[in-house]
N, C-alpha and C positions, 0 to 999 in steps of 0.2 A: 504494499500499499504506500502511496506517495505521501509526501509531507502535506502539512495543512495548506500551504500556498498552492500546491498542485491541485489539491481537492477542490479548492475554491474556484478553479478555472471551470471544472465540470459541474459543480453542484450549486454555485452561487445563485443561479436564477431559478432554482427549483423551489417548490412550495411545500408547505406543511399541512397536516390534516387536523392536528390538535391545537388548542388555543392557550396552553399554559405558557408561563414566562420562560422557563428553562434555566439553565445554569451553565457555567463554564468549567473547563478542566483540561488536563493534559492527557492525551491518549498515546500510547506507544512510547513512553519514556525509555523503555527497553523492550526487546522482543518478548521477554518473559511476562510483560504486562498484557499481552495479547496472544492467548493460546486458542488454537483452532484444532478441533478434533472432529474428523469425519464420522458421520453416522451411516453405517452401511444399510443396505436394503432390509436387513432383518432387525433394524432398530438398535444395533450394538455400536458402542463407541470403539473405533478400531484400535485404540491404544490399550483397551481393557480386555478385548476378546482374546481367547486362547486359540491355539492351533486347531483344537477339536471343535470349538464353537463357531469359529469364523466360517462364513458362508463359502461353500465350494461353488464357483461360478457356474458350473454346468451340471450340478447334481441336485438342485433344489427347485421344487415347483412352488409357485405362489400359494399362499394360504388359500384353502378352499373358499373362505368367506369373500376374498377378493378376486376369485377366479373368473366369475361371471360378472363383468363390470356393467353389462347392459341387461336390463330386464326385457321380457318378450315385447317385441315391437308389434304394433297394430298394422300389419302389412296391408290390410284392406284400405287404410287411409294414406299409405305411402306408395304411390306408383313408382314405376321404373323409368330409367332413362331411355331415350330414343326419339324417333320422329313422332309427330302428333297424330299421324293417320294410321299408324301400324296397329294391327289387331293380333291378339294372341289366341289362336284357335287350334293349337297343336299339342298342348300338354293335357294328359289326364293322369289321375292318380294310378290307375292300373292299366298301363298301355297293352294293347293287343297287337302283337306283331303279325305280319303277313305269313300265313302258314305255308305258302308255296315257295317262299324265297327266304334265304338267310342272309343276314349281314352281321359283321362282327370282326373280331381279331383273327387273323390267319397266321398261324405259327409256322415255324421253319418246315415242319413236316406236312404242311398243307391242311391241317385240321383247323376248324373254325370254332372260336369261342363266341357264344352269343353275348348279348348286352350285359350279363352278369359275370363278374370276374371270379376266378377260383379263390382269390385271396380276399374276397369281400368280408367273410367272417373274421379273418385276421385283422382287416382294417377296422372292423366294428370293435374287435377286442382291444385295439390300440386306443380307440376313442374312450372305451370303458375304463382302461387302465390309467390314461392321462387325465381324464376329466372326472370331476366329482359328479355324483348322480344328478344333482340339480342342474349343473351346467350341461351335461349330456342331454337331459330332458329338454332344456331350453333350446339347445342346438337343434334337436329333432323337430321341435315344434316350429322353429324358425324355418327349417327346411320344408316342412309341410306347408307353412304359410306362403313361402315363395312359390311352390308348385301351384297352390291355389291361385295366387296372384297371376301367374303365367297363364292359367286356364281362362282367366277372365277376358272376354272378347271386347268389352266396352271400355276398359280403363285406358286412359291415355298414358304415355310412357314418360315418366318424370324421374327426379333424383331417386336412386335406389336406397333401400334400407341396409343396414349392416348390423352384425352381431359380434360382440367382442368376447373372445375367450380369455382375456386378461393378458398380463405379461408373463412370458415363460422364458426363464433365463437361459436354459439349456438349448443351444442351437440344434443339437441332434434331435431333441424332443420336439422342437418347433418344426424341423423338417419332416419328422414322422407324422406330426399332426396335420401339416399341410397336405401331405400325400394321402393320409387316411380319409380326410374330409373330401378331397377332390375325387378319390375313388369311390367313396360311399355315396356322395352326392354330386355327380358331375354337372349338375345345373347350378352349383355354387362355385365360387372362386375364393381363395384365401389371399390375404395381403398382410405382409409383415411391416410393422411400424414401431421401431424402438422396443423390440422384444414382444410387442403386442400382436396377437393374431386377430385380424378382422375378417369376418366371413360375409360375403356379399353375393347377390344373384350374378350368375354368369350370363352377361348380356350377349356374348358371342354364341352361347348355347341357344339362347332364344332366337337369335338371328338364323342360326343353322336350321332350327326347327321350322322355320318358314320355307325351307327348301326341301327338307327330308323329314322322315318320320321321327317321332320322339325316340323310338327304339334305336334308330340309326344314330341320332345325335348323342343319346346316352352312351352308346358303345364307342363312338368316335372319341368323345372326350376322355373316356376311361383309357382308351388306347394311347391317346396323346399324353396323358399324365403318367401312365405306366412307364413309358419310354423303354419298352422291352426290345432288345436288339434282335434284328431279323424278323420282327413281327410286322404284319401288315393289316390294314383294315379295308374291308370291301363294303361299299354301299350296295344297296339293292339294285337289281337290273333296271335299266332306264332306257326306253326307246326314244325319248324326246332329246334331240341333240341340244336345243337351246337350254333345256333344263340342265343337262349335264354340263354344259358350258358354264352356267351360273354356279353349279357346285364347284367345278374346278376353280373358277375365279375366286369364290369365297375362301376355299381352303388355302390357295396360294397367296392370296392377299393377306390373310390373317396369320398363316403359319408357314409361309413359303421358305423361310430361313431354316426351318427344322424338318419339313417333310416335302415330298414331291408326289404328284398324282399322275395316273395314267389310265386310259380307257382300254378295255379289252372286250372283244365279242365273246358271248357265251358259246360254248360248244353244243349248239342245238341246231343241227343241220335241217330239221324238218321245218323249221320256221322260215317263212319267206324273208322276214326282216329280223334276224337274230338280235336278242337283247344285248345291250352293252352295259358293262359294269365299270365302275370307277374304283380303282384300288389306290390306297395311300400307304406309302412306306417312308421310313425315316431316311433322310439323305445320309449317304455313306460318310461324307466328310464330317457331318455333325457327330456321328457315332465314333468315328475315329478320334476326333478331338476330345469328346467326352471320355472315351476310354483311356486316352493318354492322360487326361487330367486326373482321373481316378487313380490310375497307377502312380502318377506323380505324387498325389496326396498320400498314398500308402507308403511309398518309398521314403518320402520326406515329411513324415509326421512331425509336426513342429513341437518343440518343447516350450512350455509356459511355466514360469515361476512367479507366484504371487508373493507379496510382502507388504509390510507397512513401513512407510518412509516417515521419519521424523527429521525435520530440517529446521534450522534457526537462522533468521535474518538472511534468507537466501532466496532469490527468485526461482520460481519452479522450473522454468525452462533451462536456467543455468544449472540447477541441480540435476535435471535429466541429462543435459549435455555432459556434465562431469561423470555421471554414472556410466553413460555410453562409452566414453573414452576408456574408463577403467575396465569395462567388461568386453571391449572390443566389438561393440554392436553400434547401430546408429540410433539417433533419438526416436525415430519412428517405430523402433521395436518396443518402446515403452507405451503403455496405455494406463489411463487413470480415469476416475469418475468425475473429477472436478479440479479446477485451478485453485490455488491457495495463495494467501498473502505472502509478501516478501518479509516485511518487518514484523515478524511474529514467530512463535513456535507453532508449527503445524504438524499434524499427524494425518496421513492419508493412505488409502489402499492403492497399490500399483501392481501391474503385471508386466514382466519383461519376457519377450520371445527369445528363443535360441540360447537361453542361459539356464543352466541347471541350478538347483538350490545350493548345491555344494560350491559352485563357482561364485554365486553371490555372497555366500558366507565368507569366502576367502578374501573379499575386499573390505570387510567390515572395519578393520583397523585403518585402512587407507583413507576411507571417506570421513573418518571422525574429524580429521584436521580441516575438513570443509564444512563443519558444523552440521553433519548428517549422520544418521544411523538407520540401520534397517533391522527389523525383527519380524516375528511371525512368518518366517520364510517357509514356504511349502509349495509343492507342485500344484499346478492348476490346469484346467482343460481349455481355456480360451482367454482372450484378451478382455479388458474392461472397456466400457463405453462411457463417453461423457454423459453425465446425468444418471449414471447407475449408482445412485446413493439416495438415502432418505433425506439427508440434510447435514447440518454441521452444528456442533456444540461449541460454545464460546465461553471462556473464562477471561474476563477483562478487568484490569485495574485502571481507573480514571483518577489521576493524582491532581493535587493542587486545586481542589474545588473552590470555586468562588461564585458569587452571585453575578447576574447580568448588571450592566451599568445602570445606576439610578434605581436599583431595586431595593426596597426597604424591608422586605420580608426576611424571615430566618432562612438561612441556606438549607438547613436540613428539611424544612418544609417544602422548599422549592424542589429539591432532589426527589423526595417522596411523591410529591404531586406529579412530577414529570414521568416517573417510573410507572405509577398506577394508571395514568392517562394512556400511555403507549401500550401498557399490558392489556387494557380493556378496549381501547379504541383502535389500536394498531398504528401503522405508519405507512406512508406512501412507498410503494414497492419499487423505488428507483434502482436502476443498475448502479453499482458503486464505482468510484473513480478508478479503481484498478482495472475495470473493464476497458478503460481507454488509454492505459499506459501511463507511465510517470513522466514523460517528456513534456516540456513547457511549450516547445515550438511545434511539434507534430505529435498528434495522437493517433492511436491505432484506428480509429474510425475514419480518418482521412485516408489512410492506406487502403482501408476496406472499400471506400467509395471509388478510389482509383481502380482497384481490381474489378469492381462491379461494372465499371465503364471500359474495362479491358485496356486500361491505360498502364501497361506493364512496366514500361521504362519509368514513368512518373512514379509509380508505386515503389519501385526500387530506390529511386532517388529520395522519396519521402522517408523510406526506411533508414537511409544513411544520412538524414539531415542532423547535423550536430547541434548540441546545446551550447549555450554561452559559457562553457567551462573549459579550462586549459588542462586537460588530462589526456592520457594516451588514446583512449577510446575516441573522444571528440576530435582530437587532432587527426586520427586516421580517417574519420568520416569526412572532415573538412578537406583533407587531401584527395579523397575519392571524388567529391563533387567538383573539385577544381581541375582534376586531371583525367578522371574516368580510368585511372590506372588500377585495374583490379589486382594485379599481381603485387604491385608496390604497396597497395593499401593493406593487402593480406599480411605482408611482412611487418607493417606497423601495428596491425590490430592485435591486442593482448590475447594470449592463448585461451583465457577463460571465456571469451566472447565466441562461444562455439557456433552460434547461429550466424553471426556476421561473417565468420571465417568460411563457413560452408557456402554461404551465398557468394562470397568473393571468389572462391575456387570455381564455382560454376560459371561465374561471369568471365573469369580468365579463360576458361575452356570454350565457352560458347559465344562470348562477345556481348557488348551492351547494346543489343538490339531487342526488338519486341520478342523474337523467338528465344534469344539468349536469356532474356529476363524470365520468360516462362520456365525455362529449364532451371534457372536459379531458384525460383519459387518452389520447385520440386525438391530442393534440398531441405525444405521444411517438412515435417510430418503433416499429414492431412489435418489433424486436430489444430495445428498451429496456423495452417493456411486458412481454414474456415473461421479461426478466431478473429481475423481482421474483418471478415464479412459480418460476423456477429457483432462486433464492436460498433460498426456503422448502424446496424439495425437497432442496437441497444440505445445509441444516442438518439435516434429518431423516436424510439419508444419513450425515453425520458421526456423529450419535448412534447410528445403527444399527451402524456398523462398530465403534465403541467397545464397544457391547453384545455384538456377535458375538465379538470378541476376548477380552472379559472372561468370556464364558460358555463358549466352546469353545477358546480359545487358537489355536494354529497347526495344530490337527488339522482334517482335512476330515471332516465327520460327515454322517450320514444326514439328508437334507432340505436340505442345502446346494445352492446353484445353482453350477454350474461351466460354464466355456466349453469347447466341444468342438472349436473351431477353433484352428489354430496361430497365427493372426494376431490378437492380442488388443490391438492398439494403438488400436483404435477402439472408443468406448463403445457405438456403435449396433449391437449384436449383434441379429440377428433372433431371435425366440423359438425358432426351429427349431434354433439353435446353442447354446441354453441347456439344460442337462441337470440333472435332479434326482438327487442322489446317493442310491443305495439302501443298505440295510443291509449287503448283500453287498459292495458296492463300498467301504463304509467299512472293513469287516473286512480287505479285501484291500489297502488303502492304494493304490488305483488312481490317485487324483488328488492333486495337490500344492496347497499353500495359495495359490500364485500364480495358480491357475486359478479360485479361488473368486470369485464375483461377488455383489454386492448390488444390488437394484433401486433406481434413482432414480425417485421417485414419478411416476406418470402413468397414463393409461387403458389402456395396452397392455403391462402387465408382469405377471409372475407373481411370487409371493412364496416365500421359502423355506418348506419344510414341516417346521419345527422351532421351537424357542423364538424364534428371530429373526423368523419370520413372524408369530407371535403378538404379538411386540413391536410390529411395524409396525401391526397393526390396533388395538392399544391406544393407540398414539400418535395415529393418525387419529381415533379416538374422543375422545381427550383434547382435540384441537384442533377438534372439531366438524366433521370432514370424513368421517364414516362413509359418507355417500352421495355424496361428491364425485366427479364424473367427470373432473376436471381438464380441464374445458372451460369457457371463459367466452365464450359466444356474444356477449354485449354488447360485449366488447372484441376479438372475433375472435381469441381465444387458445385454442390446444389444446396440451396437454402430453402427448404419448404416453408419455413416460418412456423409460428406457434402463437399461443395466446397466453397473456400474463395478467394475473390479477392486479388491479390498481392499488389494493390495500392488502397488507399481511399483518400477522400478529406474531410476537415471539412466544415460544412455548416453554414450559418448565422454568419460568423466570424466578430467580432468587437474587437477593442482594444484601449487602452489609456495608454500613458506613463505618470506617475505621480511622484511627489516627495514623499518622505516617509511621509511628513506631509500633503499631499493632494493637493499641488499646481499643476496645470496642466502643465506638461512639454512640451506640444505641443503649448503653447502660444508663438506667434511669438515674437522674440526678447528676450525671457527670457534667462537668464544665470543660468545654474544649474550645480552643481557638479555631474559628471556622477555616482559617488558612491552612490548618494542619489536617484537614479532613481529606480522605481518599474514599472512593467508591469501588468496592468489589462487586461485580455483577456477573451473573451467569444466565445463559438462556440458550435455547435451541432455535434454529431457523430452518425452514424448508430449503431444499436445494435451490440454488440460483438466487438466494436472498443474501443481502449484505449487512453484516453487523454495523459497519460504519454508517450505513443509511438509517438503521434503527436508532443508533446513538445520536445521530443528527436530529432526529425527530424529538428525542428526549431533551437534548441540551439546547436546541433551537439555535444552533449555529454549525457551520461546517467543521468537521473534525479531521 
């Protein structure tokens, strides 16, 4: 976290939600005054959990109570996507196949399986073993409702419903569930989003059913999902050339990169016009590539080691860079659930690839001199993802407490009033100053904006913009901007600046051109590249919430976005859980301010339908992003966006007023000089919330 002066640059114009007076004090007098401990997804502090109790990333299912995040949807009131004139007249609950002809999977020996797969019972068993009884029942009901909806001839086709199976940490279990659901219900598709599995109607299934029978569509999609080598699928014989052409066109348009189609005449010489059948088989190159990939995965099964990292007064990316050098890997081999402050003592979970637990233990002594330590070292099955945590616990000491200027009240009363107000009413959920870097001249959001506009050279030069300080790092940056001599700058850049040196090595190799700068950005791990995009989105969100509160205050108004679920600890609400407030709902005061959300910019979000939504579009226009899709293919970056509550509350809050020398200031009858008071405060915050922002609301000044 940056100094107070730097914080003011980012937070000075932001507003408050409470009306108490506040107080002043000094934060981060030393790193030990600001302790941050990650809370893993099981609700455990990572510095206290033991090897046995720490979660195994790939071997734990969500708690059953959280497994089915969505209740049954009234499908009858939620039509499907598509054209306004399409009718669904092709699905029935118990399809009756043509008794004279067979369609289905054709195996290598020429035998044909009809629409039902041999492993259907196994797939059903998988669903039963992975899903609790209630979720399984809801899934089956959802599937039945979808089929009923597809049967309805009069319904227009609008946005489709979805059903959530909840978050599933184990990627192998997710893969099995994806396959089991698609094989059991081919008229459904599954979508993965941040470990959550969403089930939706398969609109391509519906489209194919307008060309062929339900039995054929059912069998085709089972064939497609099974991906069984050397298997074929044959549609029923068809004498209509135009119709066959339409089927060919559909299959090749939708799945042409995976399969190919051919027409063959049936061996029926008695017929004057022999029937013709369409056969589908997987493209050979697709299977060869898939086979090679599978063999490669088996031969190169990656090693993962999980551990808890403790660091003190150290930037996280610098810590990762140092560990990478000592272990002989690259920074992108490390994964983590969240970024942590610099000027603090922090504990967080990490996973490193291609490193054994023994090898990590061997460097324990070497990293101590860098104010780092590692413990709870154990084998893991997969990497961590950003956001894969429940939140963070904070133990903070605020020293040298004083009253605000011209405040005549007792200091103790002011402190207690401020804490209770924020505890009960919450704080504005701004992104904290560390989201934007500690530089005074250039912030990470400016680099993110340049990347979104595909201004790669400008982004690199912003990255190397020096501060007004005479030290080796800033001298090297100044030399680079003056000369564009990447090799010379590399020799001037101190060794501990791992990121800068990696970029300079790439620039020396590829040149300071658009393409060369793209290659240079790839010297950063994906989590670091996307960090700059998120920084820009976060800056806009901070400005948006200030505008929203200044315009409408704490009222919930027409056009606001609100969250319909009770669990609002996660930013990644699906669009189906985000509701647009109507005029009637505003009049009836149905929603509370803590339910109001604002979108974090991305390609998969909706905007409020009021002045705030207009403001978003004006800001994007101002920054030259009117047509931005928040996708940067050149850097393999996609920002879908999300929704963030405008207010948050601290949890498990406790506090104690103490003398500088440790005497409890709350002792009844004690007489203490106010200048000697310090505040020890502890609380938990949900992931992506900032303690400095919470303290800013309490103290009523930038910290």
